[in-house]
N, CA, C and O atoms as a GROMACS GRO file, in nm:
protein
  308
    1MET      N    1   0.669   0.633  -0.266
    1MET     CA    2   0.721   0.455  -0.265
    1MET      C    3   0.814   0.417  -0.196
    1MET      O    4   0.794   0.325  -0.116
    2GLU      N    5   0.969   0.493  -0.209
    2GLU     CA    6   1.036   0.356  -0.114
    2GLU      C    7   0.983   0.322   0.033
    2GLU      O    8   1.007   0.209   0.076
    3LYS      N    9   0.894   0.439   0.135
    3LYS     CA   10   0.897   0.414   0.235
    3LYS      C   11   0.750   0.261   0.247
    3LYS      O   12   0.724   0.183   0.339
    4VAL      N   13   0.691   0.278   0.111
    4VAL     CA   14   0.581   0.130   0.116
    4VAL      C   15   0.665   0.034   0.031
    4VAL      O   16   0.626  -0.080   0.008
    5ARG      N   17   0.782   0.084  -0.016
    5ARG     CA   18   0.875   0.004  -0.073
    5ARG      C   19   0.960  -0.116   0.054
    5ARG      O   20   0.956  -0.239   0.044
    6GLU      N   21   1.013  -0.058   0.136
    6GLU     CA   22   1.103  -0.092   0.251
    6GLU      C   23   0.978  -0.124   0.300
    6GLU      O   24   0.987  -0.247   0.304
    7PHE      N   25   0.844  -0.091   0.350
    7PHE     CA   26   0.754  -0.166   0.405
    7PHE      C   27   0.758  -0.323   0.365
    7PHE      O   28   0.776  -0.427   0.427
    8LEU      N   29   0.726  -0.283   0.209
    8LEU     CA   30   0.665  -0.452   0.232
    8LEU      C   31   0.795  -0.552   0.189
    8LEU      O   32   0.775  -0.639   0.104
    9GLY      N   33   0.996  -0.528   0.280
    9GLY     CA   34   1.035  -0.577   0.197
    9GLY      C   35   1.068  -0.597   0.366
    9GLY      O   36   1.165  -0.551   0.426
   10GLN      N   37   0.946  -0.686   0.426
   10GLN     CA   38   0.924  -0.726   0.488
   10GLN      C   39   0.850  -0.887   0.491
   10GLN      O   40   0.840  -0.984   0.566
   11PHE      N   41   0.808  -0.843   0.358
   11PHE     CA   42   0.725  -1.026   0.379
   11PHE      C   43   0.724  -1.081   0.240
   11PHE      O   44   0.650  -1.168   0.194
   12ILE      N   45   0.852  -0.992   0.163
   12ILE     CA   46   0.883  -1.020   0.032
   12ILE      C   47   1.090  -0.984   0.008
   12ILE      O   48   1.158  -0.882   0.002
   13SER      N   49   1.115  -1.108   0.002
   13SER     CA   50   1.305  -1.122  -0.022
   13SER      C   51   1.353  -0.968  -0.175
   13SER      O   52   1.440  -0.882  -0.186
   14ASP      N   53   1.267  -1.002  -0.234
   14ASP     CA   54   1.343  -0.889  -0.360
   14ASP      C   55   1.224  -0.761  -0.315
   14ASP      O   56   1.105  -0.780  -0.293
   15THR      N   57   1.278  -0.665  -0.310
   15THR     CA   58   1.228  -0.570  -0.296
   15THR      C   59   1.247  -0.450  -0.463
   15THR      O   60   1.198  -0.336  -0.459
   16ASN      N   61   1.313  -0.495  -0.578
   16ASN     CA   62   1.262  -0.468  -0.678
   16ASN      C   63   1.237  -0.507  -0.777
   16ASN      O   64   1.296  -0.540  -0.880
   17ILE      N   65   1.056  -0.498  -0.708
   17ILE     CA   66   0.994  -0.511  -0.809
   17ILE      C   67   0.904  -0.422  -0.921
   17ILE      O   68   0.965  -0.319  -0.951
   18ASP      N   69   0.821  -0.431  -0.965
   18ASP     CA   70   0.778  -0.315  -1.087
   18ASP      C   71   0.720  -0.219  -1.006
   18ASP      O   72   0.732  -0.252  -0.888
   19ALA      N   73   0.677  -0.142  -1.016
   19ALA     CA   74   0.563   0.007  -0.955
   19ALA      C   75   0.438  -0.095  -0.935
   19ALA      O   76   0.382  -0.126  -0.829
   20ASP      N   77   0.398  -0.154  -1.115
   20ASP     CA   78   0.241  -0.175  -1.047
   20ASP      C   79   0.299  -0.280  -1.092
   20ASP      O   80   0.299  -0.314  -1.211
   21LEU      N   81   0.352  -0.336  -1.004
   21LEU     CA   82   0.320  -0.512  -1.072
   21LEU      C   83   0.194  -0.563  -0.951
   21LEU      O   84   0.234  -0.543  -0.836
   22ASN      N   85   0.063  -0.619  -0.960
   22ASN     CA   86  -0.034  -0.663  -0.862
   22ASN      C   87   0.068  -0.784  -0.780
   22ASN      O   88   0.123  -0.894  -0.784
   23LEU      N   89   0.037  -0.649  -0.699
   23LEU     CA   90   0.061  -0.747  -0.543
   23LEU      C   91   0.030  -0.882  -0.507
   23LEU      O   92   0.110  -0.975  -0.501
   24PHE      N   93  -0.122  -0.886  -0.477
   24PHE     CA   94  -0.182  -0.970  -0.459
   24PHE      C   95  -0.267  -1.134  -0.558
   24PHE      O   96  -0.324  -1.242  -0.543
   25GLU      N   97  -0.193  -0.996  -0.694
   25GLU     CA   98  -0.196  -1.148  -0.830
   25GLU      C   99  -0.111  -1.233  -0.856
   25GLU      O  100  -0.137  -1.344  -0.903
   26SER      N  101   0.005  -1.188  -0.828
   26SER     CA  102   0.138  -1.178  -0.803
   26SER      C  103   0.160  -1.376  -0.732
   26SER      O  104   0.202  -1.474  -0.795
   27GLY      N  105   0.112  -1.367  -0.588
   27GLY     CA  106   0.058  -1.387  -0.473
   27GLY      C  107   0.229  -1.369  -0.442
   27GLY      O  108   0.301  -1.460  -0.400
   28LEU      N  109   0.278  -1.217  -0.475
   28LEU     CA  110   0.401  -1.177  -0.332
   28LEU      C  111   0.298  -1.134  -0.212
   28LEU      O  112   0.278  -1.015  -0.236
   29VAL      N  113   0.256  -1.152  -0.149
   29VAL     CA  114   0.187  -1.125  -0.077
   29VAL      C  115   0.038  -1.199   0.036
   29VAL      O  116   0.078  -1.294   0.102
   30THR      N  117  -0.012  -1.187   0.043
   30THR     CA  118  -0.182  -1.253   0.182
   30THR      C  119  -0.237  -1.139   0.195
   30THR      O  120  -0.209  -1.020   0.184
   31SER      N  121  -0.366  -1.240   0.232
   31SER     CA  122  -0.500  -1.121   0.258
   31SER      C  123  -0.429  -1.058   0.384
   31SER      O  124  -0.431  -0.944   0.430
   32LEU      N  125  -0.379  -1.148   0.413
   32LEU     CA  126  -0.313  -1.069   0.596
   32LEU      C  127  -0.249  -0.902   0.572
   32LEU      O  128  -0.277  -0.791   0.618
   33PHE      N  129  -0.159  -0.951   0.485
   33PHE     CA  130  -0.041  -0.859   0.433
   33PHE      C  131  -0.168  -0.733   0.435
   33PHE      O  132  -0.154  -0.645   0.520
   34ALA      N  133  -0.249  -0.729   0.372
   34ALA     CA  134  -0.388  -0.584   0.282
   34ALA      C  135  -0.431  -0.523   0.447
   34ALA      O  136  -0.488  -0.414   0.453
   35MET      N  137  -0.403  -0.592   0.565
   35MET     CA  138  -0.414  -0.556   0.674
   35MET      C  139  -0.328  -0.473   0.778
   35MET      O  140  -0.351  -0.411   0.882
   36GLN      N  141  -0.210  -0.507   0.694
   36GLN     CA  142  -0.051  -0.503   0.777
   36GLN      C  143  -0.034  -0.327   0.699
   36GLN      O  144   0.019  -0.218   0.722
   37LEU      N  145  -0.105  -0.384   0.613
   37LEU     CA  146  -0.025  -0.214   0.503
   37LEU      C  147  -0.146  -0.139   0.509
   37LEU      O  148  -0.149  -0.064   0.412
   38LEU      N  149  -0.255  -0.126   0.589
   38LEU     CA  150  -0.335  -0.105   0.595
   38LEU      C  151  -0.313  -0.018   0.683
   38LEU      O  152  -0.339   0.102   0.686
   39LEU      N  153  -0.279  -0.064   0.733
   39LEU     CA  154  -0.262  -0.041   0.978
   39LEU      C  155  -0.127   0.079   0.941
   39LEU      O  156  -0.122   0.192   0.990
   40TYR      N  157  -0.018   0.017   0.839
   40TYR     CA  158   0.115   0.104   0.812
   40TYR      C  159   0.074   0.236   0.767
   40TYR      O  160   0.125   0.343   0.802
   41VAL      N  161  -0.048   0.215   0.663
   41VAL     CA  162  -0.053   0.360   0.565
   41VAL      C  163  -0.028   0.425   0.683
   41VAL      O  164   0.072   0.470   0.738
   42GLU      N  165  -0.181   0.416   0.715
   42GLU     CA  166  -0.213   0.536   0.864
   42GLU      C  167  -0.152   0.521   0.960
   42GLU      O  168  -0.244   0.484   1.034
   43GLU      N  169  -0.108   0.521   0.992
   43GLU     CA  170   0.027   0.536   1.084
   43GLU      C  171   0.198   0.580   1.022
   43GLU      O  172   0.290   0.641   1.077
   44GLU      N  173   0.192   0.552   0.960
   44GLU     CA  174   0.312   0.676   0.905
   44GLU      C  175   0.324   0.720   0.802
   44GLU      O  176   0.425   0.732   0.732
   45PHE      N  177   0.170   0.760   0.776
   45PHE     CA  178   0.123   0.889   0.668
   45PHE      C  179   0.070   0.990   0.757
   45PHE      O  180   0.070   1.100   0.701
   46GLY      N  181   0.006   0.995   0.924
   46GLY     CA  182  -0.079   0.996   0.909
   46GLY      C  183  -0.233   0.984   0.895
   46GLY      O  184  -0.307   1.019   0.988
   47ILE      N  185  -0.292   0.921   0.747
   47ILE     CA  186  -0.418   0.917   0.704
   47ILE      C  187  -0.535   0.866   0.782
   47ILE      O  188  -0.551   0.929   0.886
   48GLN      N  189  -0.590   0.805   0.768
   48GLN     CA  190  -0.728   0.724   0.776
   48GLN      C  191  -0.754   0.698   0.685
   48GLN      O  192  -0.724   0.771   0.590
   49VAL      N  193  -0.837   0.556   0.662
   49VAL     CA  194  -0.826   0.504   0.586
   49VAL      C  195  -1.009   0.446   0.634
   49VAL      O  196  -1.047   0.399   0.742
   50THR      N  197  -1.077   0.469   0.529
   50THR     CA  198  -1.234   0.488   0.580
   50THR      C  199  -1.279   0.428   0.435
   50THR      O  200  -1.255   0.411   0.315
   51ASN      N  201  -1.391   0.406   0.579
   51ASN     CA  202  -1.453   0.169   0.457
   51ASN      C  203  -1.526   0.223   0.301
   51ASN      O  204  -1.633   0.182   0.255
   52GLU      N  205  -1.444   0.312   0.248
   52GLU     CA  206  -1.550   0.386   0.118
   52GLU      C  207  -1.350   0.385   0.030
   52GLU      O  208  -1.341   0.391  -0.093
   53ASP      N  209  -1.232   0.379   0.110
   53ASP     CA  210  -1.163   0.340   0.042
   53ASP      C  211  -1.078   0.188   0.076
   53ASP      O  212  -0.960   0.160   0.095
   54LEU      N  213  -1.184   0.119   0.073
   54LEU     CA  214  -1.105  -0.063   0.101
   54LEU      C  215  -1.123  -0.076  -0.039
   54LEU      O  216  -1.103  -0.191  -0.078
   55ASP      N  217  -1.146  -0.017  -0.102
   55ASP     CA  218  -1.090  -0.118  -0.274
   55ASP      C  219  -0.928  -0.102  -0.278
   55ASP      O  220  -0.850  -0.008  -0.292
   56VAL      N  221  -0.914  -0.309  -0.250
   56VAL     CA  222  -0.799  -0.404  -0.340
   56VAL      C  223  -0.728  -0.303  -0.404
   56VAL      O  224  -0.605  -0.302  -0.400
   57LYS      N  225  -0.826  -0.170  -0.495
   57LYS     CA  226  -0.738  -0.093  -0.631
   57LYS      C  227  -0.656   0.005  -0.583
   57LYS      O  228  -0.632   0.090  -0.669
   58ASN      N  229  -0.606   0.024  -0.479
   58ASN     CA  230  -0.601   0.166  -0.373
   58ASN      C  231  -0.458   0.021  -0.301
   58ASN      O  232  -0.372   0.073  -0.230
   59PHE      N  233  -0.450  -0.058  -0.312
   59PHE     CA  234  -0.347  -0.079  -0.207
   59PHE      C  235  -0.257  -0.206  -0.263
   59PHE      O  236  -0.165  -0.258  -0.201
   60GLN      N  237  -0.323  -0.258  -0.447
   60GLN     CA  238  -0.259  -0.341  -0.566
   60GLN      C  239  -0.137  -0.348  -0.569
   60GLN      O  240  -0.089  -0.458  -0.594
   61SER      N  241  -0.053  -0.239  -0.546
   61SER     CA  242   0.019  -0.181  -0.627
   61SER      C  243   0.126  -0.121  -0.561
   61SER      O  244   0.075  -0.072  -0.460
   62LEU      N  245   0.274  -0.090  -0.560
   62LEU     CA  246   0.334   0.032  -0.507
   62LEU      C  247   0.290   0.140  -0.567
   62LEU      O  248   0.252   0.218  -0.480
   63ASN      N  249   0.274   0.196  -0.705
   63ASN     CA  250   0.188   0.249  -0.726
   63ASN      C  251   0.057   0.352  -0.622
   63ASN      O  252   0.053   0.447  -0.544
   64ALA      N  253  -0.063   0.221  -0.710
   64ALA     CA  254  -0.174   0.258  -0.642
   64ALA      C  255  -0.129   0.309  -0.459
   64ALA      O  256  -0.100   0.426  -0.433
   65VAL      N  257  -0.130   0.246  -0.398
   65VAL     CA  258  -0.050   0.310  -0.272
   65VAL      C  259   0.013   0.408  -0.263
   65VAL      O  260  -0.049   0.496  -0.203
   66THR      N  261   0.086   0.431  -0.287
   66THR     CA  262   0.175   0.631  -0.333
   66THR      C  263   0.039   0.698  -0.367
   66THR      O  264  -0.003   0.798  -0.308
   67ASP      N  265  -0.069   0.589  -0.534
   67ASP     CA  266  -0.138   0.740  -0.527
   67ASP      C  267  -0.234   0.766  -0.456
   67ASP      O  268  -0.281   0.880  -0.455
   68PHE      N  269  -0.277   0.684  -0.394
   68PHE     CA  270  -0.386   0.659  -0.252
   68PHE      C  271  -0.380   0.736  -0.220
   68PHE      O  272  -0.455   0.826  -0.259
   69VAL      N  273  -0.243   0.762  -0.083
   69VAL     CA  274  -0.174   0.859   0.026
   69VAL      C  275  -0.107   0.938  -0.106
   69VAL      O  276  -0.022   0.917  -0.192
   70MET      N  277  -0.140   0.975  -0.092
   70MET     CA  278  -0.064   1.153  -0.185
   70MET      C  279  -0.240   1.223  -0.224
   70MET      O  280  -0.242   1.321  -0.300
   71ASN      N  281  -0.347   1.179  -0.181
   71ASN     CA  282  -0.516   1.176  -0.280
   71ASN      C  283  -0.518   1.188  -0.116
   71ASN      O  284  -0.548   1.298  -0.068
   72LYS      N  285  -0.491   1.099  -0.043
   72LYS     CA  286  -0.529   1.113   0.128
   72LYS      C  287  -0.532   1.296   0.143
   72LYS      O  288  -0.605   1.395   0.127
   73ILE      N  289  -0.367   1.244   0.192
   73ILE     CA  290  -0.331   1.349   0.240
   73ILE      C  291  -0.312   1.544   0.134
   73ILE      O  292  -0.246   1.642   0.171
   74ALA      N  293  -0.381   1.531   0.034
   74ALA     CA  294  -0.435   1.596  -0.060
   74ALA      C  295  -0.547   1.657   0.014
   74ALA      O  296  -0.545   1.749   0.096
   75ALA      N  297  -0.649   1.586  -0.033
   75ALA     CA  298  -0.780   1.633   0.046
   75ALA      C  299  -0.785   1.691   0.184
   75ALA      O  300  -0.839   1.799   0.208
   76ALA      N  301  -0.719   1.608   0.281
   76ALA     CA  302  -0.710   1.664   0.397
   76ALA      C  303  -0.593   1.871   0.400
   76ALA      O  304  -0.569   1.966   0.474
   77ALA      N  305  -0.573   1.830   0.288
   77ALA     CA  306  -0.506   2.022   0.340
   77ALA      C  307  -0.584   2.098   0.295
   77ALA      O  308  -0.568   2.219   0.311
   0.00000   0.00000   0.00000
């Protein structure tokens, strides 16, 4: 989660946010951020985000991204 939090720090000034905070509903990030986050996740963690994975629930919070990444890594193992 810390790597994702650091990445988020490039887009918002205060990364000391609740890990369950909905990043999109809170207005902290834009839809452009979603694409940047998707690319970051693929590159940083070596996973492929498929069309089936393109659900806002997978990327809406720090915990959601962490769970998504861990599930993808576990499924690949």
